[in-house]
C-alpha positions as CSV (number, residue, x, y, z in Angstrom):
1,X,-16.5,-4.0,-12.6
2,X,-16.7,-1.4,-9.9
3,X,-15.0,2.0,-9.6
4,X,-11.2,1.4,-10.9
5,X,-8.1,3.1,-10.3
6,X,-4.1,2.9,-10.0
7,X,-2.5,1.6,-6.9
8,X,1.3,1.7,-5.9
9,X,2.2,-0.9,-3.6
10,X,5.4,-1.7,-1.8
11,X,6.5,-4.9,-0.2
12,X,9.9,-6.8,-0.2
13,X,11.0,-8.7,-2.9
14,X,10.5,-12.3,-0.8
15,X,6.8,-11.2,-0.5
16,X,6.4,-11.2,-4.5
17,X,4.8,-14.3,-5.0
18,X,2.1,-13.7,-2.2
19,X,1.5,-10.2,-3.7
20,X,1.0,-11.4,-7.4
21,X,-1.5,-14.2,-6.0
22,X,-3.5,-11.9,-4.2
23,X,-3.7,-9.3,-6.7
24,X,-4.3,-11.6,-9.7
25,X,-1.6,-11.6,-11.8
26,X,1.8,-13.2,-12.6
27,X,5.2,-11.2,-13.7
28,X,4.0,-12.0,-17.0
29,X,1.1,-9.8,-16.7
30,X,2.9,-6.5,-18.4
31,X,-0.1,-4.5,-19.0
32,X,-1.5,-4.2,-15.2
33,X,2.2,-4.4,-13.6
34,X,4.7,-1.6,-13.7
35,X,7.2,-2.7,-11.2
36,X,10.4,-1.3,-9.9
37,X,12.8,-3.1,-7.9
38,X,15.3,-1.4,-5.3
39,X,17.1,-2.4,-2.0
40,X,15.3,-5.5,-1.7
41,X,12.1,-3.9,-2.2
42,X,9.3,-4.4,-5.0
43,X,7.2,-1.3,-5.9
44,X,4.2,-2.0,-8.2
45,X,1.8,0.1,-10.2
46,X,-1.5,-1.9,-11.3
47,X,-3.8,0.1,-13.0
48,X,-7.6,-0.3,-13.1
49,X,-7.8,-1.9,-9.8
50,X,-11.5,-2.4,-8.4
51,X,-11.9,0.3,-5.3
52,X,-8.1,0.6,-5.2
53,X,-7.2,-2.5,-4.2
54,X,-9.0,-2.4,-0.9
55,X,-10.1,-6.2,-0.8
56,X,-6.6,-7.4,-2.2
57,X,-4.6,-5.1,0.4
58,X,-6.7,-6.4,3.3
59,X,-5.9,-10.1,1.9
60,X,-2.6,-9.0,1.6
61,X,-2.5,-7.7,5.1
62,X,-4.5,-10.7,6.4
63,X,-1.5,-13.1,4.9
64,X,1.1,-11.2,7.1
65,X,2.7,-9.2,4.3
66,X,4.3,-6.0,5.0
67,X,3.2,-3.1,2.5
68,X,2.6,0.3,1.9
69,X,0.1,1.2,-0.8
70,X,-1.3,4.6,-2.2
71,X,-4.0,4.7,-4.2
72,X,-5.7,7.4,-6.2
73,X,-9.1,8.8,-6.5
74,X,-12.2,7.0,-8.1
75,X,-15.9,8.2,-8.6
76,X,-16.8,7.0,-5.3
77,X,-13.8,7.8,-2.9
78,X,-10.7,9.9,-2.5
79,X,-7.3,9.1,-2.6
80,X,-5.9,7.0,0.3
81,X,-2.9,5.2,2.1
82,X,-2.7,1.9,3.6
83,X,-0.1,0.1,5.0
84,X,-0.1,-3.7,6.4
85,X,2.0,-5.2,9.3
86,X,2.0,-8.3,10.8
87,X,-1.9,-9.0,9.9
88,X,-3.1,-5.3,10.6
89,X,-4.2,-2.9,7.8
90,X,-4.7,0.6,8.5
91,X,-6.1,3.1,5.8
92,X,-6.5,6.7,5.9
93,X,-7.8,9.6,3.6
94,X,-5.0,11.2,1.7
95,X,-4.3,14.1,-0.5
96,X,-1.1,14.5,-2.2
97,X,0.1,11.3,-0.9
98,X,-0.3,12.8,2.5
99,X,-2.8,12.0,5.5
100,X,-6.0,13.9,5.8
101,X,-8.0,14.6,8.8
102,X,-12.1,15.6,8.4
103,X,-13.0,18.6,9.7
104,X,-16.7,18.5,10.8
105,X,-19.3,21.1,10.2
106,X,-18.6,22.4,14.0
107,X,-15.5,23.4,12.3
108,X,-13.8,20.9,14.9
109,X,-11.2,18.5,13.6
110,X,-12.7,14.8,13.8
111,X,-11.2,13.1,16.6
112,X,-11.6,9.5,15.4
113,X,-10.0,10.6,11.9
114,X,-7.1,11.9,14.2
115,X,-6.6,8.7,16.3
116,X,-6.6,6.6,12.7
117,X,-4.0,8.9,11.4
118,X,-2.0,8.6,14.2
119,X,-2.5,4.8,14.2
120,X,-1.5,4.9,10.6
121,X,1.5,6.7,11.4
122,X,2.7,4.3,14.4
123,X,2.2,1.4,12.1
124,X,3.8,2.9,9.0
125,X,7.0,3.2,11.5
126,X,6.8,-0.4,11.7
127,X,6.5,-1.1,8.4
128,X,9.2,1.1,7.1
129,X,11.8,-0.2,10.3
130,X,11.1,-3.5,8.7
131,X,11.8,-2.1,5.1
132,X,14.9,-0.7,6.5
133,X,16.2,-4.0,7.5
134,X,15.9,-5.2,4.1
135,X,17.6,-2.6,2.6
136,X,20.5,-3.0,4.8
137,X,20.6,-7.0,4.1
138,X,20.9,-5.8,0.4
139,X,23.3,-3.1,-0.1
140,X,23.7,-1.9,-3.5
141,X,22.7,-4.7,-5.5
142,X,19.9,-4.6,-7.8
143,X,17.3,-8.0,-7.5
144,X,16.0,-9.5,-10.5
145,X,12.3,-10.6,-10.7
146,X,11.9,-13.6,-12.8
């Protein structure tokens, strides 16, 4: 058992099976899965995920699932944001659900941190565009997870 926290993950409803398999649960696992369905998307908030589900999110990205994720801080790491799109995953440090940039001892922003935040926002835009297409395909129709 490692350092555990919660993580909120959003995927398209047609990716539910891959998400659940990757995360290691089923829809019957009500203690660890708080699901909210809306506009063709599914948000889950599993609790007690090892290291903010980092390994599981990487596996989800490798499987080609588009997702966004936000994890709480643990003892050994801070809050984070992740996005997966077409096999790529980018994660950034966060505070209050917003990316943060590392400031060095020289009081200058870390250029790699800035580049990573820019890559994160570029990939997030692609993921949100894909989610937007799904929302318009299923207007005002609540979906049912079985």
